[in-house]
N, C-alpha and C positions, 0 to 999 in steps of 0.2 A: 504494500500500500504506500501511497505517497503520504506526505506529511499531513497533519491535521489532528483534530481531537479524536480521542478514543471513540470508536463507533459503538452504537447499540449492538447488543449481542456479544460484547466482549467482557461482560461482567462475570465474575466467578459466582456460581450458585452457592448460596449460604448453606452450611450444613446443619446448623442448630435446629431449624424447623423440619428438616428433611425426614428424620426417622418417624416423627409424629404424623407427617403428611402421607406416609406410605400406606398402602392398603392392608399391610399386616405389620405387627410390632417388629421393629428392628433393634438389634443390640450391637452396641459399639463398646469395645474394651472388655475387660474381664473383672467386673465387680469392683471391689475396693482398691485393687492394685492399679495404679495409673500406668498408662502405656508409656508415658515419658520416663517414668521410673524404670520400667521394664527395659526400655531401649537403652537407657544410660547404664544400667547395671549389667545387662546381658549382651547388648549389641552396640557397645561403644564404638566399635570399628566402623559403624555405619554413619558416624557423624560426618556431615558434608556430602553424603551420598544418598540418592533416592534409588533403592533397589526394587525393581518391578519385574523380576524374572523368576518368581517363585515357582511357576509351573515348570521351569527348567531345572531349578535346584533351589530349595529353600535353604535357610541359614541355620547353623547350630548355635545354641546358646553358650555363653562363656562358662556358666556353671556346669553345664552338661559335659563339656570337655574337661573341666577341672576335676569333676567327680570321677570321671572315667580314668583320668591320669592317676588320681589318688588311689583308685582301685588297683591299678596295675602296679603301683609302687608298694602297695601293702600286701599283695598276694602273689603267690607263685602259681602261674597257670602253665601246666605242661600239655603235651600232645594228648588229646582225649582218647587216642587209640592205645595208649599205654595203660599200665595197671597200677602205677605208683600213686602216692598220695596227691601230689600236685595234679596229676592227670585226672584222678577221680574228681578233684575239685572242679576242673575244667568241664568234665562230662556233666556233672550235676548242675553246674551253672548254665551250661548250654541248654540242658533240658528244661530248666526253670524259665529260660528266655522263650523257649517254644511255647510253654504254657501261657506266658505273658502275652505273646503275639496272638494266640487264639482267644484269650480273654478280651483283648483289645477289639477283636472283631465279633464278640458276643457268641463265641462257640467254644468247643472243648475238644480234647483228644478223642472223645467218643465219636465225633463226627468228622474231624479234619486232621490231617497230618501236615507238618511243616517241613518242607524240603528246602534247605538253604541253597541258594544259587549265587552266581556272580552278578545278579541284577534281574530285572523283569524280562529283559531280552533273553537271557540264558534260560529263564523259566519257560518262556514261550517256545524256545528251541527244544527244550526237553519234552514238552507236550507233543510237538510236531513229530519228534522221533519216536516217542513211546506210545502214542495213541494207537489203539488196535484197528488200524485202517483195514478195510476189506477190499482186496483187489477184485477185478471182474471175475465172476463165476460163470457157471454154465448158462445162466440167463443174462449174462453181461451186466449184472447189477454190481455196482461198486459204491464205496463210501463217498460222501460229499463233504467237502470242506467249504463252508460258507462264512464269509466275513463281511462286516459292514465296511463300506468304502471309507467311512470316517474313522479309520483305525490308524494307529501308529505304524510306521514302516516295519517294525519288528513283528507285528501281527501279520501283515501282508506277506512278509518274507517266509512265513510258515508254508506258503503254497509251494515253494520250490521243493521242500521235503515231501510234501503230500503228493505232488505230481510225480516225483521219482518213484512213488509207490503206487502209481496208476490210479490216483484218487482224482476225482473231478473237483475242480476249484471254481467256486462261483462268488463273485462280488455282489453284495446286496446294498442298494442305495437306501439311505435312512428313510426317505419318503415312501419307498416301497414296503419297508418293514413296518413303518408306522400305520400304513393303510392296509396291511395284510388282513386277509379275511380270517375272522375268528372261527375256527372249526371245532365242532364238538368232538370229544374223544371217540365217541362211538362211530361217527361217520368219517372223521378225517384221519383216523389212525388205524394201523393194522397191528393188533397185539401179537400176531404170529410172526411178524417180520422183525427179525433181530439184527438187520443190517444197521451198523452204527454210522452216525454222522456227527459232525462237530460244527457248532455255530459259535463264532467269536465276535464280541462287540465290546466297546469301551463303556464303562459306567459314566465317564466324562470325556468329552472330546478335548484333546490337548490343543486343538486348533482354536476352537471357538468357546469352549467351556460349556457347551450344550451337555446336559445330563440326560442320558437315555433311560427309559423306564427300567427299574430293577425288576419289575413284574414280568418282563420278557423272559427272565430265567425260568420261572415256574410255568409260564404259558408255553414256551417252546418244549420244555421237558415233558409236559403233560399232553402235548399234542393240540392244545387250544390254538396255537399260532405256529405256523411253519415259515421259515425263511423261504423255502420253496416247497411245492406240493409233492413231496416224495415220501413214501412210507418208510418207516424204519425207526430206530431208537436214537433220539437226538440228545447229545450232550452239549453243555454250554460252558464256554470259557469266558469269564468276565475279566477284561483288562481293567484292573482297579488302580493302576499305578498313579494316574493323575487324580482320580476321584478321592482316594483316601488321604491325600496330602492335606485336605481341608475339611473332610466330612467323615462322620462315623459310617461304618458299614456293618450291618447286622446280618451275619451269615446264618444265624438261627432262623431268620425269616426268608432270606434270599439265598438259597442253597445252590450256588453255582458249583459245577463239578471241578473247575480249575480257576484259581485266582492268583495271577502273578502280581508281585509287589516289588518296589524299590524303596528302601528305607530312607535314603537321603532325601527323597521328595517329601517325607513326613517331618523329619527333624534334622536334616542337613548333614548328619554324620552317623555312621561311616558311609562313604561312597563305595561303589563296587560290591555292594552286598544286597541281595534281594532274596526273595523266597517264592516258592510255589506252594500255595495251599491246595491240597488235593483232598477231595471228599473221599472218605474211606470206602464208600460203596463202589467207587470207580477204581481205586488203587489196584485191586487184583487183576484188572484188565490190562494194565499198562505193560508193555513189552520193552525189554531192555536188551541191547546187544553188547555194548562195551561194558566191562566191569573193571573198576579201579580199586585201589587200596581201601580197605575198610568195608567193602560192600559184599565180600564173599563169606559165606558160612564155611565153605570148603571148596578147593579146586586143586587140580593137578597140573604141574608144569609140562609134563610129558604126554599128557592125554587130554582129549577134549572133554573134560569133566569140570563142571562148575555148578555150585549150589549157592544161590543168593541168600542174603540175610532176609529175615521175615519182615521187619518193619519197613515201611515205605521210605522213611528218611535214610535208614542205613543202606537200603538197596540203591538209592539214587544219588546219594552224596558221595561221589567218587573222590577218593583221596581225603586228605585232612582238610576239613572245612576251615574257613578263616575265623578261628575260634575267638581271637581277641576282638575282632570286629563284632562278632555275635554278642560277646559280653558287653560291648559298647551300646548295644541296643537297649539294654536295661536302663542305662542312664539317659538315653533319649526319651523313652517312655516316661521315666520319672520326671524329667524336665518339662515335658509337655503337660503332664498332669499338674505339676506344681505351679507352673507359670500361667496356665490358662483355665484349669478346671476341667479340661476334657475336650473331645472333638466336637461335641454339640455346640459349645461356646465358640470354638474356632469357626465352625460352619457359619454361624450367624454374624460373627465379627467380620469375616472376610467378605461375606455376601453383602453386608451393609456398605462396606467400602466400594465394592464393585457396582452395586446399584446406584450409589451416589455418583460415582465417576461416570457411569454409563449415561445417567440422566443429564449430568452437566455437559458431557461431551456431545450428546445428541442435540443439545439446545444451542450450541455455538453456530452462529450464522455470520456470513459476510454482509456488508452493507446492502448488497443486491439481493439478499435473502438466501443465497446459496449456502448449503451446509459446509462446514469446515472439514468434516470427516465422513467417511462411509464405514459404518460398523457392520461386521459380518457376524450375524447371530441368528439362531432359530428361535429365540425367546425375546421377551420384552423385559427381562431381568425382574420378573414379578415374584419369583419364588426360588429359594435355594434347592428345591426339589427338581427344578427344570434348568437351572443355570448355576454354574460354578463361578469362582472369582477370577474369571479371565475375560478380557475385552480385546477383540481382534478387529483391526481397522486399517484403513489407509487414509492419509491426509489428502485433501483436495485443494486446488486453488479456487479462486472465485469464479472460474469458468467451468468448474466441475472436473477438471483434469487431474488425474492422480499424480501425486508427488512420490517419487520412488522411495521405497522403504530405507534404502541405504542412506539417502539424503536425510531422512528423518532421524535415523539412528545417529548419524554424525552430529547433527545439531543437538540432539538430546545429550550426547556425551559432553558437549560444551557446558551444559547445565548440570553435569554430574548426575544425569538420570540414565539408568541402565535398563534397557528394554530388550526384547528379543525380536528379530526380524527374519523373514524368509517364508518357508512353508512348514517349518517346525516338525519335520519328519512325518508329515501327514499330507501326502500328495493328493489323496482322494478328496479331503475336505477343502484343500487349497483350490483344486480344480472346480469343485462344486460352487464355492462361494465367489470365486473370482471369474468364473466363466471361462476357464482354460480347457480347451478340448484336448483330446489325446494327441491329435495332429500337432497342436501348438506346443505341447510338451516336447515332442520329438524335434520340432523346428527350433525350439529354444536350445535344446542340446546341440544341435548342429551349429547354432549361432555362438556356441561357446559357454552357455549357461549350464552350470551343474548345481546340484543341491548344496546349499551352504555358502555360495559365493555372494558377492554384492552386486551382481548384475540384476537390477531391480525392474527395469523397463526395457522391453524389446518391441520396436515398432509402436511405441506409445502404450503398450499393454503391460500391466503389472505381472511380474513373475512371483510375487509374494506379498506380504503385508507386515504390519507391526502388531506386536502382542504385548500387552501389559497384564500382569497377574499379581495377586496379593497373597501374602502369607500370614501366619498367625501373629507375627511381630510388626506387620504393616500398620501404618498410622494414617490418620486423616491428613497430617502434614505431608506425607508421601503423595497421597492422592491429589491434594491441592497444589503441590509443587509441580506435578505433572500437568495438571490443568492450566496452571499459570504459564507453563512453558508453551503450551499450544496457543494460548491467548496472546502471549507476548510476541511470539514469532509469526503469528498469522493475522492478528486483528489489531495490533497497535502500530502507531506510526513509527517510521525508522528513526534511529538516532545512531550515535557512534560511541556509546558508552561501553566500556569493557565489561565482560562477564565478571561479576564479582566472585572472588574466591570464597567459597562457603566457610563458615566457622561452625564449630560444634553447636548443634541445635538448630542450624539453619540449612538443612540438607536441600541441595538442589536449588538454592535461591537464585531466581533469574534476575537479570538486570531490570531496572525500573522500566526501561523501554528498550526496544531493539528492533532491528529491521527484519521484515518477513523474508523467508527463504522461498525460492522459486521451485518450479517443477523441473527436477533434474534427474535423469536416469544415470545409472552406471552403464554407459553405452557399450555395446558390443560392436567393435569396428575392426579395422585392419590390424592395428597394433595398439591395444589399450592397456599397457602395463601399469601396475600400481606405482605410487610415488617412490622415487629413488630414495631409499633409506628411511622411509616414513615421512619424508618432506620436512621442512624448515630448519634453520638455526641462525647463527650470528656471523657477521662479516667483520666484526671489530678486530683491531690489532692493538695490543698494549703499547702505549707510547714509548715505554722504555725497552722494547724489543727491537732488534735490528730490522731494517726494511727487508721486504721480500727480495729486492734486487741484491742486497748484500748477502742474503742467504745463499744465492747461487753464484755470487761473484760477478754480477753483471751490472751494466749501467741501465738506467730506466730507458724504455723505448721512447718513440717520438712524443713530443710534448702533448699533442692532441690526444694521444692514447692514454696518457697518464692522468688526464683530468677525469678520473673515473666516476666521481660522484657530482652530479649537478643538481641544482635545486629544481623543483617542479616548474617554476616559472622559466628557468633557463631552457629546460627541455621543451616546454610548451611553445616557447618562442620559435624554436626550430622545427620540431616535428609537426605541430599543428598547422604551421604555415606551408608545409610541404617540403621543407629542407631536411631530408633524412640524414644528410651527412654521409661520410664514407662508410662502406660496409666492412667494418672491422671488428675485431675483438676489443671490447672496452674494459673488461674485467676478467680475471681468472681466480677461481676459488678452489681450494681443496678442503676436505673435511677429514683430517687424519683420524679423529675418533667419531665413530658413527653417532649421529644425533647431538654432537657437541658443536661448539662455535666454529665458524669458518676461519681458514687461514688464507689471506689474500696474497697473491703473488703477481709479479709482472712477467716472469718467464719461469717455466718449470719443466723438468724432465718428464717424458712420457714413458710409461712402462707397458707391458703387455696386458695389464688389467685396467689401464687408464692413467690418469695423472699419478705419478709416483707417490705412494703412501696415502692415496686418497681412500679413506674408509678402510684402513688396514687394521684399526683397533675398534673395539666396542666395549661398552660398560655392561657388565652382567650382574644380575642380582645373586643372592646367596644360593639360588638353585641353578645358576648357570644360564638363566634366561636373559636374553638381550634386552636392555632397557632402551626405550625411545622416549621422545618428548611427550608422547601420548600418556605414558605412565609417570614420567618425571620431567616436567617442563624445565626445571632448573638445570638440566643438562646443557641448555643453550648458554649458560653463564660460565661454562668451563671452556677456557681458551687454550687450544694447543698451538704450538709453534715449532716448526721443524728447522733444525740447523743441519744442513747437509754436510758441512765441513767437519763439524764435531761429531756427526752421526748420532745426534740425540734429538729427542722431542721434549721441549719444555712446556709444562702445563701450568696455567695460572687460573686463579679464580679469586674474587673479592674476599678479603679476610683470610686468605690462605697463603702460606709461603710457597713460592714456585718450586716445582719438583721436576726432576729429569728422568726420562725413560729412554733406554737405548733403542735405536731404530731396528736393530736386528737381534734375534734371540741368540742366547748362548746355547749351542747345540747340546752341550753336556748337561746343562742345568734345566733346560726347558722341559716342562711337564706337559705333554700333549693331552688335550681333552677334547671331547666331542661337543659341538654346539650346533645350533640351527639358526639359519637366516632365511626367512621367507620359505620355509619348508625344506630348504636345502641343508644337508649335513655338511658341516665344515670342521676341519681340524684346526684347533687353536691352541695357544699356550698361555698360561697365566703369567702376567708381567711382574708378579712379586707382591710380597706382603706390604712393602713400603707404600706403593701407589694405592694398594687396596685400602690401607688405613686412611690415606689422604682423601680418596673418593668417598669412603664411608662417612668420614667426618663432615665433609661438605654437603653431601646429600642426605645425611641423617638416617642412613640405612646401610646394612652390610652390602658391599659392592666389590667387584674385582674388575681390573682392566685386563682384557684378553686380546691377543693379536692372532690374525690368521697365519698359520704355519707357512713358511716360505716354500716348503716342498709339497704343499697341497694345492691342487688345481680344482677350482670350482667352475663348472661350465654354465654358460648362459642358457636359458631355456629356449630363447629365440635364436634362430640361425640366420646368417646372411642369405639374401635371396636374389642378389644381383651380381653381375660381373664374374670375374675369374674365381672369386672366392665363394661363390654360391654354395650354400650348405655347410660352410665352415662355422664352427662353434667358437664364440669368443669366451675368454676366461674372465672371471669376475673377482673383485675383492669382496668386502662385506656389504656391498651395495645391495639394494633390493632387486634391481632388474637389469640395469645396463651400465656400461662403462662411463658414460658421460651424460650430463643433463645440460641442455642449452636453453637459455631464456633470452628473448628479444626485448630490448629496452623499450621499443615502441609499444609492445604489448603491455609492459608494466605501466607505461605512461597512460595508456588508454584506460587501464583498470583504475589508475590513480584518479583520473579525471571523473570516472564514474563514482568513485568513493567520495570525492570532494563535492560533486554535484548533489549527492544524496544527504549531505550534511546540512540539516536545517538551521544549524547555529552559525553558519557563515564562516566557518574556519577555512582558511586558505590552504594550509599545508597539513591537513590532518594526518596523512600518511606520506612522509617524505619518501622520495625515490629510494634512498639508501635503505630505509627500513622495509619498504615493500620488497625490494630485490632480495634482501636477506631472508625473508620468509620462505622463498621458493627454493633455496638450497641448490642453486645451479652451479655447475663448474665453469661454464662458459657464458658470458654475457656479451651479446653482439649489438651493433648499432647499424643503421643505414637501410632498413627495410620496413615495410608497412607492418602494422600491428597484426599479429597472428599469421603473417605470411609464412612463418617457419613451419606451420602445419601442412603446407603444400609441398614441402621439400621431400625429395627421396634420397639425395646425397648432398654432401657439402665438402668443400676443400677449405682448410684453414692453413694458410701458408703452404708448406709442402706435405701436410698430412691430409688424408682422405677419410671420410666417415660416411657410413650409411645411417640414414635416419630411420629408426625403428618404429616410431609412432609417438603419439602424445603422452604426456605424463598425467595420469588421472589423479587428481589431488584429494587428500583427506583433510580432516579438521586440524591437522598440525599447522596449516598456514595461518590459523587464528592465533598462534602464540607469538606475542611480541618478543622479538629476540633480544631486546635490550633489558627486559624485566622478567621474562618468563610468564607474564600474565596473559590470559586469554581475552580475545576480542573477536566476536563472531562476524563482524562486518565484512571482512575480506572474503571469507568463504561464502557468505550469503550473497554479496554483490557479484562475485565471480560466477556463481551458479545462476543468478538472475540474468546477468549481462550476457553470458555465453549461450543463453537459450538452450537449456537442458543439457549443458555440458559443464563438467567441472575439470576441464583440462587446462593445463598451463605449462608451457615448455615442451621440448621434445627430447627423446632419448637418442643417443648416438652410439655407434660402435665402430671400432677401427676397421678399415678396409686395407688389406695388403700392407700391414705394418712391418717395416724392415728395421730391426733394432741392431743391425750390424754396426751402426754408428749411432751416437747419441741423437735423440730426437727431442724437440722442445715445442711447447705451445707458448705463444707470447702475446701479450697485450699489444695491439696495433697491427696484428697480422690480418691480411686481407681474407675475407670470407666470400667464397664463390659457391652459391647453392645451385642445385639442379632440381627443377620441379618434377613432380611425378609424371606429368603428361609428356615429359621429354625423354623418357627412358625406353620407349617402345622400339627404337630403331638403332640397335647396337652397332650396325655396320656403317652408319653414316659418319662423315667427318664431324669433328667436334663443332665446327662452325654451323653445320646444318642440324646436328643433333640437339644442340642447346641454344636455340635462337633467343630464348628468353632469360638466359643466365644474366644475373646482375652482379656487379662487382663494385 
């Protein structure tokens, strides 16, 4: 929106009268215990963060973990398969936990058995492999596997096992199941037919939160309702993983045959542990092929003789179970009961938040009356029996065009709001709600979109959506912070205020006003690589460091090339009047430490991975995971400087003494470790304890500096596709995608003009050119061509060096970080996405072509840039004068 007063429809729905205005009594919080007290004592780590992905994984309470740790330190738990005292303690504790699980679901060992698995997915796989499927007989009758299309991927995946056993697999649409004809047992069933079938459906859709009738269990089993009109004995698997995270499940009433669970969805810890609840009447029918340790009553190694143990759990729990994690479940159930009073309270608390958020979100309108969001739901959020605490939606612009989910997620992260995006491992529901046909799914795959990526729009059509979900510790402040984020970014006039850094108790606080973002997809194009190294940092040089020219023993290049930073007014006077100037390199930057500040040079050696020592180091956390400015914005305040003559890197930061790191490893002392960069495995070595202490002190967290091993070669995913080196793979340092990133100063200037024009306060140089350029973390800055002309290039020559242009750099929210302060300001990202018309691209990636390092090669400021446009590469046999008629220099 343009400037002006806040529009009607931008007000936040008040909560106070909301519970009383509802058609049924709503409950918020847990009695006398205040939620703010609960959050402060048990979830202090959430201060400054709005966590709205509880359907993905809820969070554990601090006391839950503390009590579990105390339990482990006070007791000795041995392998439950042994017979000693400590092992007996483990066995008895595990059995007690089984009883606790069954009691939680209002049943007992008389009716159900608990089989521990590696999660609900492993439980589903177990059922698929052990179910007594009937292959075609003399009358060509076979078992059926029917599943609701609104099922998690792990349920749909059961069909591959079933089909391998010649079972017919049939997807059932929710609307077909809901409207299925109720058949009387006498007319619709055949008591003599013992052919077994399996019907699987979720108690709650993990996509939309829709809760399907638990009554289906009894109706299908009794023959009152059939997924399909085929006689036989129907068994029901109820996928309860999403449902039981916020609601009670009474298995005494709704006796499903199989119930898979994942415990981390209920109370956050432990992860990687689930269970299959098997009704005892079905257990004898299950078939097992493989047998592991602890499951055999007796077997022979030299003969095909094996007798399984009698109990279901002992028969199906191959090997030693994760017994310490099982013991942790006790403390999870204890914490849940102590903090909330039970699942019934959690059900109403989370539903109240979801209904309020749904109502508020649905009421938001643009000035022209158009809705701000499109919500995907099968209910009106009228009852927790029909709807869980999940809201799935896409944001719209005022013309009704969907804004890509990746765009929404990036903006939400600037407000410290964590949501989930995509299709949520539920393609069936995603297709149904978004209107995506089977053919479109295949087309999207051919266009490069795969599950879990950020390609959110293809040909203007969404590939997924945004999901927010509430957990037992969610608060009204969480819901309102999310709603204020939507209002602030869609319905309030633009300004250029920085995103405030939240303080404890002010999670996700948005700026007072901010600029709306535009409809921008993560495009699928010719070469859409992600940002080189996570995008932005700083180009400052410490005043007391030697100049870049001194670092390589050279004199500065031509005077016009050394005037690297001009004011916006100086640049505007030339570029906007059509005087583009010479097409040359105006600045060179390398980033020795990934995500740290830039080191500016005027001439620098070129290596086979790019500029020598560019992104050769990175900062890793205590788990060896690479840190970027996304997680640690203060990385931009760490200034590295390379002295080639002394073979050292000097690192500086405000308030810290400078520290030196050698450029090359000591082969005898270097300890090689494995790390990952953009899913690529890389060999690195730790640069030592001294620099680790220095970084840890500055960043306030345990850190290490690691360097890519000199004898390790990391290959680029994209290969050259032109010329004599077609198909050749480039080698990379610790960059994300390519060897070089080039930015055109005219493009920066045009963005700057847009930012200045959007400032209603009349500030002239809100974003100086120097600061804007530093946000884009380019290696090569050029001058002398029109804005965004670089995206039309296929190749360029810089001096004597030749490069292939791989494609545009697709930007993330890191360009919102002010490289001088480490503070976030969303305006750059918002304006770029708005101005580029559904693109968030800025700069282009380059890769060497035919690099000959038999003699030293350099890139220099002032070097001439000669680009070749894409339309001029179709005639390889023509003379250069004819082949490149539009080459500019």
